[in-house]
C-alpha positions as CSV (number, residue, x, y, z in Angstrom):
1,P,89.5,37.0,15.4
2,T,91.6,39.5,17.4
3,A,90.4,38.4,20.8
4,F,92.3,36.2,23.2
5,F,90.6,33.9,25.7
6,I,92.2,33.8,29.1
7,N,91.3,31.6,32.0
8,T,93.3,31.5,35.2
9,A,90.3,30.8,37.5
10,R,88.9,27.3,37.3
11,G,89.1,24.8,34.4
12,F,85.4,23.8,34.5
13,I,84.2,27.2,33.7
14,H,85.2,27.1,30.0
15,D,84.3,24.5,27.4
16,E,87.6,23.1,26.1
17,K,86.1,21.5,23.1
18,A,84.3,24.7,22.0
19,L,87.6,26.6,22.6
20,E,89.5,24.2,20.4
21,E,86.8,24.6,17.6
22,L,87.2,28.4,17.8
23,L,91.0,28.1,17.5
24,R,90.8,25.7,14.6
25,A,88.3,27.9,12.7
26,K,90.5,31.0,13.5
27,K,87.6,32.7,15.1
28,I,89.8,33.9,18.0
29,A,93.4,34.9,18.0
30,G,94.6,32.6,20.8
31,A,94.2,31.5,24.4
32,G,96.1,31.6,27.7
33,L,95.2,28.8,30.1
34,D,96.6,27.6,33.4
35,V,93.5,25.6,34.4
36,W,92.0,22.6,32.8
37,D,89.0,20.2,33.1
38,K,91.5,17.5,34.2
39,E,94.7,18.7,36.0
40,P,97.3,18.4,34.6
41,P,96.2,18.1,31.0
42,P,97.6,15.1,29.1
43,T,100.5,15.9,26.8
44,Y,98.2,15.0,23.8
45,H,95.5,17.5,24.8
46,P,94.1,19.1,21.6
47,L,94.6,22.7,22.9
48,L,98.3,22.1,23.4
49,K,98.9,21.6,19.7
50,Y,98.3,25.3,18.9
51,D,101.1,27.7,18.7
52,N,98.7,30.5,19.8
53,V,97.8,28.8,23.1
54,L,99.9,29.7,26.1
55,A,99.7,27.0,28.8
56,S,101.2,27.4,32.2
57,P,100.8,25.7,35.6
58,H,98.2,27.0,38.0
59,T,100.6,28.3,40.6
60,A,99.6,31.9,41.3
61,G,99.0,31.1,45.0
62,V,102.3,29.3,45.4
63,T,104.3,32.0,47.0
64,R,106.0,32.1,50.5
65,E,103.5,34.7,51.6
66,A,100.5,32.7,50.3
67,R,101.6,29.5,52.0
68,A,102.3,31.3,55.3
69,N,98.9,32.9,55.2
70,M,97.2,29.5,54.4
71,G,98.8,28.1,57.5
72,K,98.0,31.1,59.6
73,F,94.4,31.2,58.5
74,A,93.9,27.4,59.1
75,A,95.4,27.8,62.6
76,E,93.1,30.8,63.4
77,Q,90.1,28.7,62.3
78,L,91.0,25.8,64.5
79,I,91.8,28.0,67.5
80,H,88.5,29.8,67.3
81,A,86.5,26.6,66.8
82,F,88.2,24.9,69.8
83,D,87.8,28.0,72.0
84,G,84.0,27.9,71.3
85,K,84.1,31.0,69.1
86,R,82.8,31.4,65.6
87,P,85.8,31.1,63.2
88,P,86.5,33.9,60.8
89,R,85.9,33.1,57.1
90,V,83.2,30.5,57.6
91,I,82.5,29.3,54.0
92,N,79.0,27.9,54.7
93,P,77.4,29.9,57.5
94,D,74.3,27.6,57.4
95,V,76.3,24.9,59.3
96,W,77.2,27.1,62.2
97,P,74.0,26.3,64.2
98,V,74.6,22.6,63.7
99,Y,78.2,23.0,64.9
100,Q,77.0,25.0,68.0
101,K,74.7,22.1,69.0
102,R,77.4,19.5,68.5
103,Y,79.9,21.6,70.4
104,E,77.5,22.1,73.3
105,A,76.7,18.4,73.5
106,A,80.4,17.5,73.6
107,F,81.7,20.3,75.9
108,G,78.6,21.5,77.9
109,K,78.8,25.0,76.6
110,R,77.4,26.7,73.5
111,P,79.9,28.5,71.3
112,E,79.5,32.2,70.8
């Protein structure tokens, strides 16, 4: 009853209905959320009726530095890919061999 549930990661990793049941039964002290199953949550969302729920927008990455880095990283990825080099930060490395084949078919040289 003294614990607070905090989620600032992804909305789908917590069960909103179960959280509402815990709050209603006073089994936890409160919650802090900036992520939801459906973004943004509707104004009538059951969790928003509780005084012990702090809801805020999911904006931690919305800073000048974060936005500049997003643009920089995207540009780096494209430059490397177009230069026939493996881009940094490949999310799914299993696709790299497929990309290499397509690149070679299109440009006559296999990327590094």
